[in-house]
N, C-alpha and C positions, 0 to 999 in steps of 0.2 A: 184306175188308180186304186191301189190298195192301201191298207192302213199301216203297212210295215214302215217302220222308221229305223235307220241304222243305229246301232248302239252308240251312246255317248262315250267320248274318249275317257279313259280312267283318270280320275284326278287323284292328286296326291293324298296320301292318308295321314297328314299331320295336322294337328290343331293345337292352339294354345289352350291353357288351362281355363282361361276366361271364356273362350270359344266353346269348349266342351261344357262348361257350366251353362252357357246360354242355350245350347241344344237340348241339355237335360231338363232345364227350366221350361222350354218349350214343349218338350214331350210330356212333362208332368202336367202342364197347363191343359194341353189337349186331351189327355186321358182322364184327368181327375176332375177337371172343371168344365170345359166345354163339351165333351162328349155326353156326360150325364144331363146336361141342360138340353141339348138337342135331342137325346133319346127321350126325355119327358115331353118335349113339344111333339115328337113324332107319335108317341103313345097316345097323347091327348087328341091329336088329329086323327088317329085311326079309329077312335071311339065315334067320331062323327058320321060313320057310315061310308058313302061313296067316296072311294080314294082317288078315283080317276080325275076328279075336278077339285080335289082339295089341295091347295097350294101349300099349306103348311106341311102336309104330309109329303108332297112330292119334293119340295125344296129341302125339307128335313132330311129325307133319305139321301138326297144328293150331297148334302153337307156331311152326313155320316160316312158316306163313302170317301169324301175327300179327307175327313179327319182320320179314318182308318188307314188310308193310303199313306198320309203323311207320318202317321205313327209307326207303321211297318218300315217305312224309309228311315225314320230317325233311329229306330231300334237296330236295324242292321248296320247303319252308318256308324253309330256310336261303338258298336262291336268291333268295327274294322279300323277305327282311328287309333293313332298313336298320339297320346297327350305329351307335348313337349313342355315339361315344367321346370327345367333348369337351364342356366345360361351356358353357352358354348365356351370350351377352353380357349379358343383363339377368337378374341373379341376385336381383333384388328380387321377381320374379313366380314363381308356381308353374308350372313347365314340366316336361317329361319329365326323369326322373332326380332330381328334387327330394326331399329329406326334409322332410316338413311335419309340424309338430306342431300338433294340433288340441286345442282346450279346449272342453269342453261347458258347459252351464249350472251343473252342480255343481262345476266346477273340475277335473274329471278330465282328464288329458292322455293323448293317444295319438300315436304318432309313426308315420308311413307314408312309404314311398318309392313314387313313381309310376314303374312299369316296364311293359314291354310285355306283351300277353296270354299270351305263351308262357312267362313266368317269374314270374308272380305267385305268392305264397305268404303268405297272410294271417297265419299264425302267425309268420312271420318279418318281418312289418311291411311287405310288398311287396304293393301293390295294382295291378291292371290299370288302364291309362289309359282303358280302355273302361268300367270300372265307374262306377256313378252317383255314388259319393263322389268319385272322381278327377275326373270330368266337372265336378262342382260346384267343385272346387278349382282347375282349370286357369285360369291367367292372373290369379289373385287375388294380393293382397298381404298382408303382415302386417297384423293387426288387422281384416281383412275378415270379414264373416259370410257363412257358406254354410248353405244348407238342403238336406237330402237328404230326398227324399220315399221313404218305405217303403210296405209294403203297407197299413198302416193308421195309420201315424204320420208325423210330420215331426220330423226331428232337426236342431237348430241347433248349429253349431259355429263357433268363432272360430279363425282362424289366428293362432297365438301365435309361431311361428318357421318360417323357411324356410332350408334349409341345402343346399348342393351339395358333395358330397365328390368330390374328384379321382379320375378313373378310373385304375385300375391299369394 
């Protein structure tokens, strides 16, 4: 069994202004704050001599590799993203950045914002535009019915409201 893994499918290259700010803040925190601290720990641990049994040195080097990997990823990802910072012209349809209120057959309502794949957080009501639910909602209007196919079930929802909040 080799270590080869198939490439991940390409994700959409859109992000909200708030999501881009969060990624830039994470990059700045890793590069300017966390990496210098870990580098100092590794430097001090290296002075102690035998590095083969030095936990601070071993785990510090591992953490440095993780930080460097994440920094490379964030740098490349931020270069390739398109920041969506204006509202769409047609606000009657579900498009990127929309807050959509869905109602199921039992009358239960849920509200979701459609965001890019780098900023989704289901607990905060933000779903990726690449998710099956968002794909079913895109370009629909109020009172449209959407059907989401799950592993063993199909869920039917009705779009009861579409709202666009101005970007800060």
